[in-house]
SEKOL-256344 format. One line per field, with one value per atom (N, C-alpha, C): x, y, z; atom name. Coordinates in nm, 4 decimals, always signed. Layout:
xx <- [X:...];
yy <- [Y:...];
zz <- [Z:...];
atom <- [CA:...];
//
This chain:
xx <- [+6.6162:+6.5997:+6.4602:+6.3680:+6.2316:+6.1621:+6.0839:+6.0082:+5.8597:+5.7823:+5.6373:+5.5675:+5.4527:+5.3673:+5.2240:+5.1340:+4.9924:+4.9401:+4.8419:+4.7793:+4.6335:+4.5456:+4.4066:+4.3965:+4.3127:+4.2999:+4.2572:+4.1812:+4.1346:+4.2245:+4.3451:+4.4357:+4.5011:+4.5435:+4.6170:+4.7443:+4.8098:+4.9335:+4.9096:+4.8039:+4.7734:+4.7411:+4.6651:+4.6302:+4.7544:+4.8440:+4.9660:+5.0534:+5.0693:+5.1527:+5.0902:+4.9581:+4.8917:+4.9204:+4.9396:+4.9696:+5.1171:+5.2047:+5.3489:+5.4199:+5.4997:+5.5627:+5.6912:+5.7408:+5.8628:+5.8306:+5.9084:+5.8861:+6.0190:+6.0088:+6.1225:+6.0732:+6.1625:+6.1270:+6.2511:+6.2304:+6.3417:+6.3078:+6.4117:+6.4004:+6.5055:+6.4601:+6.5548:+6.4985:+6.5876:+6.5467:+6.5034:+6.4318:+6.3972:+6.5255:+6.5183:+6.6344:+6.5894:+6.6801:+6.6503:+6.7137:+6.8274:+6.8952:+6.9313:+6.9594:+6.9985:+7.1200:+7.2141:+7.3378:+7.3113:+7.1946:+7.1602:+7.0985:+7.0729:+7.0068:+7.0988:+7.0494:+7.1194:+7.0123:+7.0306:+6.9309:+6.9589:+6.8535:+6.8617:+6.7552:+6.7939:+6.7001:+6.7008:+6.5819:+6.5696:+6.4885:+6.5352:+6.4583:+6.4337:+6.3111:+6.2828:+6.1537:+6.1137:+5.9929:+5.8909:+5.7695:+5.6618:+5.5663:+5.5164:+5.4209:+5.3049:+5.1823:+5.0662:+5.0616:+5.0517:+5.0493:+4.9049:+4.8818:+4.7463:+4.7261:+4.8330:+4.8233:+4.7776:+4.6695:+4.6102:+4.7082:+4.7874:+4.8832:+4.9917:+5.0380:+5.1379:+5.0781:+4.9541:+4.8873:+4.8796:+4.8438:+4.8327:+4.9688:+5.0730:+5.2078:+5.2525:+5.2287:+5.2667:+5.1900:+5.0604:+4.9799:+5.0333:+5.0711:+5.1270:+5.2567:+5.3437:+5.4705:+5.4471:+5.3569:+5.3296:+5.2665:+5.1704:+5.1071:+5.2076:+5.3016:+5.4043:+5.4984:+5.5342:+5.6268:+5.5563:+5.4326:+5.3566:+5.2214:+5.2180:+5.0912:+4.9832:+5.0230:+4.9241:+4.8395:+4.8835:+4.8033:+4.6823:+4.6780:+4.5616:+4.4344:+4.4492:+4.3332:+4.2738:+4.3550:+4.3112:+4.2818:+4.3068:+4.2872:+4.1390:+4.1071:+3.9668:+3.9190:+3.7903:+3.7315:+3.7625:+3.7628:+3.7989:+3.7184:+3.5911:+3.5084:+3.5401:+3.6253:+3.6562:+3.8059:+3.8799:+4.0252:+4.0663:+3.9766:+4.0125:+4.0260:+3.9927:+4.0093:+4.1555:+4.2432:+4.3859:+4.4602:+4.5506:+4.6357:+4.7764:+4.8351:+4.9743:+5.0613:+5.1722:+5.2640:+5.4020:+5.4679:+5.6049:+5.6946:+5.8040:+5.9028:+6.0335:+6.0842:+6.2144:+6.3127:+6.4029:+6.4988:+6.5930:+6.6236:+6.7214:+6.8435:+6.8207:+6.9270:+6.9073:+7.0164:+7.0107:+7.1175:+7.0770:+7.1711:+7.1743:+7.2953:+7.3120:+7.3260:+7.2437:+7.2457:+7.3221:+7.4152:+7.4879:+7.5246:+7.4319:+7.4516:+7.5496:+7.5956:+7.6976:+7.8307:+7.8505:+7.9737:+7.9707:+7.8556:+7.8288:+7.6825:+7.6248:+7.4842:+7.4614:+7.3659:+7.3336:+7.4250:+7.5136:+7.6080:+7.5344:+7.5605:+7.5052:+7.6109:+7.5950:+7.6786:+7.5841:+7.5970:+7.5030:+7.5494:+7.4531:+7.4779:+7.3691:+7.4075:+7.3088:+7.2863:+7.1616:+7.1273:+7.1360];
yy <- [+21.3925:+21.5223:+21.5783:+21.4921:+21.5364:+21.5724:+21.6795:+21.7260:+21.7143:+21.6584:+21.6475:+21.7214:+21.7794:+21.8347:+21.8365:+21.8532:+21.8633:+22.0000:+22.0468:+22.1752:+22.1670:+22.2441:+22.2404:+22.2718:+22.1980:+22.2138:+22.3532:+22.4205:+22.5551:+22.6655:+22.6293:+22.7288:+22.8149:+22.9321:+23.0214:+22.9540:+22.8778:+22.8081:+22.7107:+22.6305:+22.5338:+22.6053:+22.7144:+22.7899:+22.8536:+22.9074:+22.9683:+22.8659:+22.7481:+22.6437:+22.5907:+22.5852:+22.5427:+22.6411:+22.7687:+22.8713:+22.8770:+22.8605:+22.8693:+22.7674:+22.6843:+22.5752:+22.6157:+22.7372:+22.7809:+22.8144:+22.7556:+22.7798:+22.8012:+22.8622:+22.8708:+22.8470:+22.7984:+22.7700:+22.7794:+22.7981:+22.7951:+22.7002:+22.6423:+22.5576:+22.6089:+22.6527:+22.7036:+22.6878:+22.6986:+22.6957:+22.8353:+22.8416:+22.9720:+23.0485:+23.1786:+23.2615:+23.3891:+23.4433:+23.5658:+23.6878:+23.6701:+23.7812:+23.7378:+23.8344:+23.8041:+23.7141:+23.7343:+23.6550:+23.5077:+23.4754:+23.3375:+23.2617:+23.3303:+23.2651:+23.1613:+23.0396:+22.9295:+22.8372:+22.7913:+22.7021:+22.6733:+22.6368:+22.5986:+22.6759:+22.7297:+22.7931:+22.7098:+22.6794:+22.5904:+22.6585:+22.6493:+22.6900:+22.5669:+22.5492:+22.4286:+22.4367:+22.3222:+22.3092:+22.2261:+22.2801:+22.2113:+22.1486:+22.0329:+21.9603:+21.9147:+21.9381:+21.8857:+21.7350:+21.6567:+21.5111:+21.4684:+21.4094:+21.3701:+21.2185:+21.1417:+20.9966:+20.9428:+20.8641:+20.8137:+20.7280:+20.6460:+20.5606:+20.6452:+20.7480:+20.8377:+20.9154:+20.9608:+21.0324:+20.9441:+20.8177:+20.7245:+20.7051:+20.6917:+20.6725:+20.7965:+20.9142:+21.0389:+21.0519:+21.0248:+21.0301:+20.9367:+20.8160:+20.7183:+20.7698:+20.8269:+20.8812:+20.9958:+21.0875:+21.2015:+21.1571:+21.0640:+21.0156:+20.9381:+20.8679:+20.7956:+20.8895:+20.9984:+21.0945:+21.1862:+21.2239:+21.3165:+21.2544:+21.1569:+21.0896:+21.1849:+21.2971:+21.3921:+21.4554:+21.4555:+21.5182:+21.4336:+21.3086:+21.2257:+21.2858:+21.3626:+21.4293:+21.5337:+21.5839:+21.6887:+21.6363:+21.5073:+21.4486:+21.4466:+21.4762:+21.4692:+21.3248:+21.3070:+21.1737:+21.1173:+20.9866:+20.9204:+20.9728:+21.0047:+21.0497:+21.1939:+21.2651:+21.4043:+21.4264:+21.3215:+21.3351:+21.4344:+21.4698:+21.5699:+21.7087:+21.7248:+21.8528:+21.8833:+21.7837:+21.8011:+21.7780:+21.8693:+21.8540:+21.8223:+21.7172:+21.6857:+21.7493:+21.8043:+21.8745:+21.8157:+21.7964:+21.7450:+21.8603:+21.8794:+21.9812:+21.9114:+21.9396:+21.8886:+22.0050:+22.0052:+22.1152:+22.1246:+22.2467:+22.2727:+22.3459:+22.4309:+22.5097:+22.5075:+22.4887:+22.4902:+22.5867:+22.6727:+22.7648:+22.7328:+22.7170:+22.7029:+22.8431:+22.8753:+23.0066:+22.9985:+23.0910:+23.0977:+23.2429:+23.3132:+23.4560:+23.4811:+23.3763:+23.3965:+23.4349:+23.3961:+23.4326:+23.5782:+23.6223:+23.7616:+23.7704:+23.8882:+23.9058:+23.8697:+23.7801:+23.7402:+23.6332:+23.5734:+23.4730:+23.3487:+23.3089:+23.1860:+23.1126:+22.9839:+22.9000:+22.8271:+22.8528:+22.8040:+22.6711:+22.5789:+22.4481:+22.4198:+22.3768:+22.3348:+22.1858:+22.1424:+22.0018:+21.9289];
zz <- [+11.0450:+11.1063:+11.0825:+11.0477:+11.0221:+11.1529:+11.1501:+11.2661:+11.2322:+11.3241:+11.3066:+11.4189:+11.3887:+11.4932:+11.4432:+11.5369:+11.5032:+11.5424:+11.4694:+11.4972:+11.4538:+11.5151:+11.4695:+11.3192:+11.2506:+11.1051:+11.0636:+11.1496:+11.1145:+11.1704:+11.2162:+11.2750:+11.1671:+11.2077:+11.1172:+11.0683:+11.1570:+11.1221:+11.0067:+11.0163:+10.9102:+10.7794:+10.7878:+10.6662:+10.6037:+10.6856:+10.6325:+10.5624:+10.6235:+10.5638:+10.4356:+10.4287:+10.3054:+10.1919:+10.2245:+10.1240:+10.0858:+10.1849:+10.1598:+10.2472:+10.1860:+10.2586:+10.3309:+10.3090:+10.3776:+10.5231:+10.6154:+10.7575:+10.8293:+10.9450:+11.0349:+11.1763:+11.2611:+11.3992:+11.4849:+11.6131:+11.7076:+11.8218:+11.8757:+11.9941:+12.0912:+12.2070:+12.3055:+12.4457:+12.5417:+12.6820:+12.7233:+12.8354:+12.8916:+12.9228:+12.9119:+12.9430:+13.0125:+13.0928:+13.1673:+13.1026:+13.0377:+12.9718:+12.8306:+12.7440:+12.6057:+12.6017:+12.6934:+12.6941:+12.7254:+12.7818:+12.8144:+12.6965:+12.5852:+12.4722:+12.4093:+12.4032:+12.3369:+12.2826:+12.1617:+12.1040:+11.9591:+11.8895:+11.7488:+11.6716:+11.5586:+11.4668:+11.3392:+11.2881:+11.1724:+11.0630:+10.9401:+10.8238:+10.7397:+10.6923:+10.6159:+10.5383:+10.4896:+10.4086:+10.4865:+10.4986:+10.5687:+10.4685:+10.5046:+10.4210:+10.5082:+10.4622:+10.5322:+10.5079:+10.6121:+10.5996:+10.5735:+10.4575:+10.4186:+10.4156:+10.4131:+10.4088:+10.5447:+10.5456:+10.6705:+10.7501:+10.6822:+10.7530:+10.8204:+10.7504:+10.8097:+10.9271:+10.9127:+11.0217:+11.1464:+11.1274:+11.2404:+11.3074:+11.2270:+11.2813:+11.3591:+11.3040:+11.3719:+11.5032:+11.4997:+11.6207:+11.7283:+11.6870:+11.7796:+11.8417:+11.7595:+11.8094:+11.9078:+11.8720:+11.9596:+12.0910:+12.0857:+12.2079:+12.2943:+12.2294:+12.3050:+12.3786:+12.3123:+12.3733:+12.4731:+12.4421:+12.5264:+12.5628:+12.6536:+12.6843:+12.7356:+12.7932:+12.8468:+12.7369:+12.6112:+12.5056:+12.4666:+12.5104:+12.4796:+12.5382:+12.6468:+12.7061:+12.6122:+12.5198:+12.4274:+12.2873:+12.2652:+12.1324:+12.0977:+11.9713:+11.9296:+11.9270:+11.9362:+11.9254:+11.7874:+11.7750:+11.6489:+11.5311:+11.5526:+11.4404:+11.3982:+11.4752:+11.4393:+11.4200:+11.3828:+11.3702:+11.2629:+11.1701:+11.0696:+11.1311:+11.2605:+11.3290:+11.3577:+11.3419:+11.3652:+11.2343:+11.2033:+11.0857:+11.1332:+11.0792:+11.1089:+11.0015:+11.0455:+10.9549:+10.9708:+10.8573:+10.8518:+10.8114:+10.8834:+10.8466:+10.8138:+10.6944:+10.6520:+10.6574:+10.7583:+10.7722:+10.6527:+10.6136:+10.5084:+10.5632:+10.6640:+10.7248:+10.8757:+10.9475:+11.0938:+11.1443:+11.2368:+11.3013:+11.4496:+11.5016:+11.6454:+11.7021:+11.7999:+11.8621:+11.9936:+12.0149:+12.1420:+12.1684:+12.2321:+12.2573:+12.3710:+12.4403:+12.5437:+12.4802:+12.3531:+12.2815:+12.2388:+12.1883:+12.1545:+12.1129:+12.1231:+12.0888:+11.9420:+11.9168:+11.7806:+11.7231:+11.8030:+11.7506:+11.7025:+11.5778:+11.5220:+11.4425:+11.4327:+11.3468:+11.2529:+11.1221:+11.0211:+10.9626:+10.9475:+10.8868:+10.7843:+10.6654:+10.5667:+10.5837:+10.5731:+10.5929:+10.4612];
atom <- [N:CA:C:N:CA:C:N:CA:C:N:CA:C:N:CA:C:N:CA:C:N:CA:C:N:CA:C:N:CA:C:N:CA:C:N:CA:C:N:CA:C:N:CA:C:N:CA:C:N:CA:C:N:CA:C:N:CA:C:N:CA:C:N:CA:C:N:CA:C:N:CA:C:N:CA:C:N:CA:C:N:CA:C:N:CA:C:N:CA:C:N:CA:C:N:CA:C:N:CA:C:N:CA:C:N:CA:C:N:CA:C:N:CA:C:N:CA:C:N:CA:C:N:CA:C:N:CA:C:N:CA:C:N:CA:C:N:CA:C:N:CA:C:N:CA:C:N:CA:C:N:CA:C:N:CA:C:N:CA:C:N:CA:C:N:CA:C:N:CA:C:N:CA:C:N:CA:C:N:CA:C:N:CA:C:N:CA:C:N:CA:C:N:CA:C:N:CA:C:N:CA:C:N:CA:C:N:CA:C:N:CA:C:N:CA:C:N:CA:C:N:CA:C:N:CA:C:N:CA:C:N:CA:C:N:CA:C:N:CA:C:N:CA:C:N:CA:C:N:CA:C:N:CA:C:N:CA:C:N:CA:C:N:CA:C:N:CA:C:N:CA:C:N:CA:C:N:CA:C:N:CA:C:N:CA:C:N:CA:C:N:CA:C:N:CA:C:N:CA:C:N:CA:C:N:CA:C:N:CA:C:N:CA:C:N:CA:C:N:CA:C:N:CA:C:N:CA:C:N:CA:C:N:CA:C:N:CA:C:N:CA:C:N:CA:C:N:CA:C:N:CA:C:N:CA:C:N:CA:C:N:CA:C:N:CA:C:N:CA:C:N:CA:C:N:CA:C:N:CA:C];
//
């Protein structure tokens, strides 16, 4: 259930995670009304990925899934401009506001 993403090394997100590893995120579809909200909310621990072999593997996975991001990838000599982050979920909430406003079902990982 590990989640990986990349962000510019000088971004506020990277600086915040370097200071505190606790993170939260949501994944949901677009919605027009509150009752349409359905998705996943995750709380977990983020780690900056510093191992070169792991960075290469993550980059390969991301480029494989999203080939269009290669247009935005830094040149090989400037790869330190991107920080890869690993998130290990600890708590997951399923959101389904069609049942009632704010309805969640909590699961510990």
